[in-house]
MIVO-295961 format. One record per residue (C-alpha): residue in three letters; x, y, z. Coordinates in steps of 0.05 Angstrom, whole numbers, plus 32768, in hexadecimal, padded with zeros to 4 digits. Each point is the difference from the previous one (the first is absolute). Example, Ala and Ser with C-alpha at 12.3 -4.5 7.8 and 13.67 -1.06 7.14 Angstrom:
% residues 2
ALA80F67FA6809C;SER801B80457FF3;
% end
This chain:
% residues 543
MET800080008000;ALA801E80427FEB;LEU800780368033;PRO7FD980407FF1;GLU8027803A7FE5;HIS8006803C802D;HIS800280437FDD;ILE801180408024;THR7FD580387FE4;PRO801E80467FF5;LEU7FD7801A803B;ILE801A7FCC8030;GLY804680057FE5;THR8001804C8008;MET7FE47FFF8047;VAL802E7FC78017;ALA803F801C7FE1;GLY7FF080478019;LEU7FEE7FED8048;VAL80387FCC800A;LEU8037802E7FE5;ALA7FE3803B8025;PHE80047FD98041;LEU80487FE97FF4;LEU801980457FEC;ALA7FD980248036;LEU80207FD18033;VAL804480147FE6;ALA7FEC804A8003;GLN7FE97FF78048;ARG80437FE18012;LEU8023803C7FE1;ARG7FD2802E8029;ILE7FE080217FC4;SER7FB680027FED;PRO7FE27FBE7FE8;LEU7FE0802A7FC9;ILE80437FFE7FDD;GLY7FFC7FB47FFF;TYR7FBA80027FE2;VAL8016802F7FC7;LEU803F7FD87FF2;ALA7FD67FC07FFC;GLY7FDA80227FC7;VAL804280137FDE;VAL80167FB68003;VAL7FC07FE67FE0;GLY7FFA803B7FD0;PRO801080027FB6;PHE804180268009;THR80267FC88025;PRO800F7FB97FE9;GLY7FD97FC38016;TYR7FB67FF9800F;VAL7FD4803A7FE9;ALA7FBD80088023;ASP7FC180157FDA;GLN8002804C7FFF;SER7FB6800B7FF1;LEU7FEB7FD28039;ALA80318022802F;ASN7FE180437FEE;GLU7FBA7FE78010;LEU80187FE58043;ALA80218042800C;GLU7FBE80247FF5;ILE7FE27FD78039;GLY803D80118029;VAL7FF6804A7FF3;ILE7FB77FFB8015;LEU80117FDC8041;LEU803C802D800D;MET7FD6803F7FF9;PHE7FC97FE18029;GLY80337FF58038;VAL801780497FFA;GLY7FB880188008;LEU7FF37FCF8039;HIS803A801D8028;PHE7FF280497FED;SER7FF58029803E;VAL7FE380467FFA;ARG800E800B804A;ASP804A7FEF7FFA;LEU8006802D7FC3;MET7FDE803A8023;SER802F7FFB803C;VAL803B80137FD3;ARG7FDA80267FC9;ARG80258042800B;ILE80417FE37FE6;ALA7FED7FBF7FDC;ILE7FCE801E7FCE;PRO8026803E7FE8;GLY80437FDD8007;ALA7FEC7FC47FD6;LEU7FE0802B7FCB;VAL803E802D7FF9;GLN802D7FC37FFF;ILE7FD77FDF7FC9;VAL800480407FD6;ALA804C8004800B;ALA800D7FB67FF0;THR7FD180037FC3;ALA8025803D7FE6;MET80437FDC8008;GLY7FE67FC27FDD;ALA7FE1802A7FC8;GLY804280247FF8;LEU80257FBE7FF6;ALA7FCA7FE97FCF;TRP800A80417FD8;MET804B7FF37FFE;LEU7FF17FBA7FE5;GLY7FD4801D7FC9;TRP7FBC7FE9801A;GLY7FBF80277FFC;ILE7FDC80278036;GLY7FD07FC78010;ALA80397FCE8008;GLY80258031802D;LEU7FC2800A802C;VAL7FF47FB58009;PHE804A7FF3800A;GLY800680378034;LEU7FC27FEA8026;ALA801A7FB98003;LEU80418018801F;SER7FDC802C8033;VAL7FDA7FCB8028;ALA80227FD18032;SER7FEE7FB7800E;THR7FD17FF5803B;VAL801B7FBA800C;VAL804980178003;LEU7FF1803E802A;LEU7FD77FDD8036;ARG80337FC88006;ALA803A80328007;LEU7FDC80268037;GLN7FEB7FC08025;VAL80467FE37FFF;ARG801C8040801E;ASN7FC980058034;ILE7FEA80467FEA;LEU7FBC7FF17FE2;GLU7FDB8019803E;THR802A803F8008;GLU7FEC80447FE6;ARG802F7FFD7FC5;GLY7FE77FBA7FF1;ARG7FB880197FFE;VAL8015803B7FD4;ALA80227FD07FCF;VAL7FC27FD37FFC;GLY7FD2803C7FF8;TRP802D801B7FCA;LEU7FFC7FBE7FDB;VAL7FB47FFE8007;VAL7FFC80437FDD;GLU802E7FE67FC9;ASP7FD47FC37FF7;LEU7FC1802A7FFB;VAL8021802C7FCA;MET80147FC17FD9;VAL7FBA7FE48004;LEU7FE780417FE1;ALA80387FFC7FCC;LEU7FEA7FBA7FEC;VAL7FBB801D7FF1;MET8017803E7FDB;ILE80397FE67FD5;PRO7FD57FD47FD3;ALA7FD0803A7FF6;LEU803980307FEF;ALA80207FCD7FD2;GLY7FC07FF57FD9;ALA7FEE80497FFA;GLY8015802E7FC9;SER8009804A800E;GLY7FD7803D8010;SER7FB67FF38008;ASP80097FB57FF6;LEU80307FFE803B;GLY7FD18028802C;TRP7FC47FD57FED;THR80267FC0800E;LEU801880188043;ALA7FBA80178013;ILE7FE37FBC7FEE;THR80367FDB8026;ILE7FF8802B803E;GLY7FB47FF87FFB;LYS80067FB47FFE;VAL80317FFF803A;ALA7FD3802E8029;ALA7FC37FD37FF1;PHE80267FC28016;ILE801980218040;ALA7FBB801A8010;LEU7FE37FBB7FF6;MET80347FE1802E;LEU7FF880358036;ILE7FB480007FFF;VAL7FEF7FB87FF0;GLY80417FDA800C;ARG800A801B8047;ARG7FBD7FE38014;PHE7FFC7FC27FD6;VAL80467FE38007;PRO80048001804D;TRP7FB87FE68003;LEU80107FC67FD1;LEU803F7FED8026;HIS7FDA80038042;ARG7FCB7FD17FE5;VAL80347FD07FE4;ALA802780018042;HIS7FC17FEB8025;THR7FFC7FC07FD6;GLY803C7FE88028;SER80237FE87FC0;ARG804880177FFC;GLU80057FE77FB8;LEU7FC280287FEB;PHE801A803F8022;ARG80437FFA7FDC;LEU7FDC7FF67FBE;ALA7FD4803D800D;VAL803C802C800B;LEU80217FE87FC0;ALA7FBF80087FDA;ILE7FFA80488018;ALA804780117FEC;LEU7FFE7FE07FBB;GLY7FB780127FF3;VAL8007804A8010;ALA804080047FD7;ALA7FE07FDF7FC4;GLY7FC080298008;ALA802780418003;THR80207FF07FBD;LEU7FC37FE47FDC;LEU7FCD80338019;PHE8028803F800B;GLY803E7FF67FD5;VAL8030800C8039;SER803C7FD48010;PHE80007FBF8025;ALA803080218031;LEU7FD080388014;GLY7FC67FD08008;ALA80287FD0802C;PHE801C803A8029;PHE7FBB801B800F;ALA7FE67FBA8010;GLY80377FF98034;MET7FF68046801B;ILE7FB47FF58009;LEU800D7FBD8021;ALA80338020802E;GLU7FC780258023;SER7FDF7FBE8014;PRO800D7FE28045;LEU80117FC07FDA;SER803980217FD8;ALA80377FE1802A;ARG7FE27FBB7FF6;ALA7FF7800D7FB5;ALA804A80147FFA;GLU80167FC28026;GLU7FD57FD07FD7;THR8016801A7FBC;LEU804A800C8011;PRO801B7FBD7FE5;LEU7FDD80087FBC;ARG8014804A7FFC;ASP80487FED800E;ALA80017FC87FCD;PHE7FE5802B7FC7;ALA802C803B8015;VAL803B7FD27FF6;LEU7FE77FED7FBB;PHE7FF8804A7FF0;PHE8049800D8010;VAL80157FC27FD9;SER7FDA80197FC3;VAL802380438007;GLY80437FDD8001;MET7FEE7FDC7FC0;LEU7FFC80427FDD;PHE804680168015;ASN803A7FFA7FCF;PRO80407FFB8029;SER802A80147FC5;ILE7FEB8048800C;LEU80318002803A;ILE80387FFA7FCC;THR7FE380227FC3;ASP7FE2803C8024;THR802D8006803D;LEU7FFE804C8005;PRO7FB380067FFC;VAL7FFB7FC98035;LEU802F8025802E;ALA7FDB80427FF3;THR7FBE7FDE8011;LEU801E7FE2803F;GLY801D80448012;ILE7FBB80217FFC;ILE7FE17FCA802C;VAL80377FFB8035;ILE802080458000;GLY7FD080317FDF;LYS7FC17FEA8025;SER80267FFB8042;ILE801C80467FFB;ALA7FBC801C7FED;ALA7FDD7FDC8039;PHE803680168032;ALA7FF980497FEA;ILE7FB47FFE8003;VAL7FFE7FE28046;ARG80348031801B;ALA7FD9803A7FDF;PHE7FC47FEB802A;GLY802B8007803F;ARG80047FB68010;PRO803D7FE28022;THR803C7FE87FD8;ARG7FF47FB78015;THR7FB980047FE3;ALA801B801D7FBF;LEU80357FC97FFC;THR7FCD7FC9800C;ILE7FD1801A7FCB;SER803980077FCF;ALA80187FB98009;SER7FB97FE48000;LEU7FF0801F7FBC;ALA80437FED7FDF;GLN7FE17FC67FDB;ILE7FC57FEF7FD2;GLY7FD47FC37FFA;GLU7FBA7FE67FF0;PHE7FDE80417FE9;SER803B800F7FD4;PHE7FF87FBC7FDE;ILE7FB5800C7FF6;LEU800C80447FE1;ALA80377FE67FD3;ALA7FD47FC77FE7;LEU7FC680307FF4;GLY802D80317FDB;VAL801B7FCB7FD1;SER7FBB7FE27FF3;LEU7FE580447FEC;GLY803C800E7FD3;VAL8014803C802A;LEU803F7FE5801F;PRO80367FDC7FD7;ARG80177FBB8015;GLU8043801E8011;GLY7FDD802B8034;ARG7FE07FC38020;ASP80447FDE8003;LEU8020803D8020;ILE7FC880018035;LEU80097FB6800F;ALA804C80078004;GLY7FF8803C802E;ALA7FCF7FDA802C;ILE802C7FC28007;LEU80408028800E;SER7FDF8032802F;ILE7FDF7FCA802A;MET80427FDC8006;LEU802380408015;ASN7FCA80168031;PRO801F7FDE803D;LEU804280237FF0;VAL7FDB80427FFC;PHE7FE47FF68046;TRP80457FEC8019;ALA801D80407FE2;ILE7FCC802D8020;GLY800F7FDD8042;ARG804980137FF8;VAL7FED80487FEF;ALA7FD18003803C;ARG80357FE78030;ARG803480307FE4;HIS7FD1803B800D;ASP7FE97FE58043;VAL7FBA7FF17FE5;THR7FDE7FC48022;ASP7FF37FC97FCC;GLY7FCD7FDB802A;GLU7FC2801F801E;ALA7FEF7FCF8037;PRO7FC8800A8032;ALA800D801D8045;ALA80107FBD801F;ALA80277FE47FC5;SER803D7FF2802A;ALA7FDB7FDC8037;ALA80137FBC7FE5;GLU804980147FFF;GLU7FFF801C8046;ALA7FDE7FC58022;PRO80117FBA7FE8;GLY7FCB7FCC800D;HIS7FC880257FDD;ILE7FC27FE17FE1;VAL7FF77FFE7FB4;LEU7FBA7FFD7FE4;ILE7FF67FF17FB6;GLY7FBE80177FE3;HIS7FD280388017;GLY7FBE7FE67FE5;ARG7FC47FE88027;VAL80297FD3802E;GLY804180298002;SER7FDD80418012;LEU7FDF7FDF803C;VAL80427FE48017;ALA802480427FF6;GLY7FCA80268025;THR80087FD3803D;LEU804C7FFE8000;THR800A804B7FF6;GLY80198021803F;GLY801E7FC0801D;ARG80447FFB801F;ARG801E7FE07FC2;PRO8005802A7FC1;LEU7FD67FEA7FC4;THR801380017FB7;VAL7FCB7FF77FCA;ILE80117FE97FB9;GLU7FCB800D7FCB;THR800380017FB4;GLN7FCD80377FF9;SER7FFC8046801C;ASP7FC57FF1802E;THR802180068043;ALA7FEB8047800E;ALA7FD67FE9803C;LEU803F7FE88025;GLU80188026803C;PRO803F802B7FF7;SER80267FD2802F;VAL7FFB7FC67FCE;THR80387FF77FCE;ARG7FE67FF87FB9;VAL80247FDB7FC9;THR7FE080007FBA;GLY80107FC67FD2;ASN7FF67FB67FF3;ALA80187FD9803E;ALA80137FC67FD3;ASP803B802B7FEB;MET803B7FF7802F;ALA801380497FF8;VAL7FBC8014801D;LEU800A7FD1803B;ARG8044801D800C;ARG7FE280468002;ALA7FD27FE78037;ARG803E7FE48024;ILE7FE47FBA8002;GLU80437FE7801A;ASP7FF480258042;ALA7FB57FF18007;ARG7FE57FD18034;LEU7FBC7FF27FE0;LEU7FE67FFF7FB9;LEU7FB480027FF3;VAL7FED7FEF7FB8;ALA7FB880197FF8;ILE7FF97FFD7FB4;PRO7FCE7FCD7FE4;ASP802A7FE57FC6;ALA80207FBF8019;PHE80327FFD7FC6;GLU801B8046800C;ALA7FFE7FF5804C;GLY80297FC17FF7;GLN803680267FDA;ILE800280348038;VAL80037FCC8037;GLU80387FDA7FDD;GLN802B803D7FF5;ALA7FF4801D8046;ARG80137FBD801F;ALA80417FFF7FD9;MET801080488014;ASN7FEF7FF6804A;PRO80007FB78017;GLY7FEA80138047;LEU7FC480287FE8;ARG7FBA7FEA8017;ILE7FD280007FC4;VAL7FB480008002;ALA7FDB7FFD7FBE;ARG7FB880037FE7;ALA7FE27FC67FD9;HIS7FBD7FF07FDF;GLU80037FB47FF8;ASP80237FC3801B;ALA802F7FFB7FC5;ALA80178048800D;VAL800D7FF08049;ASP802D7FC67FEC;HIS8022802A7FCB;LEU80108039802F;THR80187FD5803A;ARG802C7FD77FD0;LEU802280417FE8;GLY800F80178047;ALA7FC3801E8022;ASP7FFA7FF0804A;LEU7FB580077FFE;ALA7FCE80057FC6;ILE7FBC80188016;MET7FC57FEB7FD5;GLY7FC3802D8006;GLU7FCE7FC87FF9;ARG801F7FD98039;GLU7FFF803C802E;ILE7FB7800E7FEF;ALA7FEE7FB7800C;ARG802580028043;ARG7FDA803E8017;MET7FBD7FE27FEA;ILE80107FC08026;ASP80118029803E;GLN7FBD80257FFA;ALA7FDA7FBF7FF6;LEU80217FDF803D;SER7FF5803D802C;ALA7FB680037FEC;ALA7FF77FB78010;
% end
């Protein structure tokens, strides 16, 4: 009996090659302490048409990238916070707008020198003006400055940049398709009218219908149905925005996320869709890498260096001057400068849009991709350099809370990982005790902590973050995060760094209890067991 033939379709081949290579190269990038995004883009270069070996299907990769753009923009909208932006609006809004104008002018100047048209220069300059959200947040978290004032200014600045780019994605196709004079004015008027109609529909109907729908689905008790509802909202609104109003997928997905962010279920929606958003975001960056021709580094070395100079030097100087002009401290200006000295996902989207419309030459797209790859690789060095400048001028490079040195002053402190539902209760009880408390959290949601608590922002699975919490000197580690896999990594590394440390971890099932104790936890507490124990106590006392 003959065995059946197995045929790998182009779709499966593209996804498998892209994801496997992205994982391997991102792992190498992580080891080298640079952004995994570099690994994703290089994976696309490897399977692209400009390098030998296997070549993935470009058209399929582009379609997968469209889904990645939708989910990426949905995530941006989901985490958009008007309150955070308003807290730093006096510097973030005018500063970001002036910086965008300055960077766009520099990019347009380089485009003019290369003999391109005005439209190409505008798209090219805009692509160089916006920094990567992924890279910026990671850089601030690693340096424990996300929760500081300068960290909030940097994030607010980037939010303004993102909003401008969303508007640009809507206006560029209209401008590219318009003629001149009255035709241009008429086209702009129609485009603005369509966008206004879509926004009005989302604000009037969407703000009521979307939270109501999610609330009803959540009451079914089906996690699978809730996850499907969130994805249906993201993709459905994005597609509807394009089909009914003629606006971009990106704008529709952004508004879907922004409307959903107002729902009490937004945190759960973000958590449920994160794996799928991450997977398609990786495929988006892989598809971008497939478009990059590495030979441009040799054939057009000077334009590549000029592009990199605008991103790393020109934008940094402009941002530094703007922040100082607003009277902010030098350390804030240095942080903003380093944070913006790179470009990423929005730059890729703008470059692809410009090429598809025939506005930007392919050489421009290659220069943008080369500038992105090189600037992201150099970004850690830029932060190191501003640290040296800050120390030379007696400017503090870290902006720790009032009790940030408590762990250093009193060995034997308690380290708590996670400040969610469980961690916040633990921290509230332990605050004010005789032993100092250090809380590690990946997000900037520790504002409710007392000033006496040391705060460390970052992923505790990273040994560098554990060292910042001085885990070697701690006497007790409390792991309050719900993810057993991540908790296991933390427990294993903490045990290796401090063999005498007592470790208590949280678990949700028997397998997680066994997993955590096997990796070094002294005690793994399962919520269901504790609930059952209390119920038994109540039943016995009632009897």
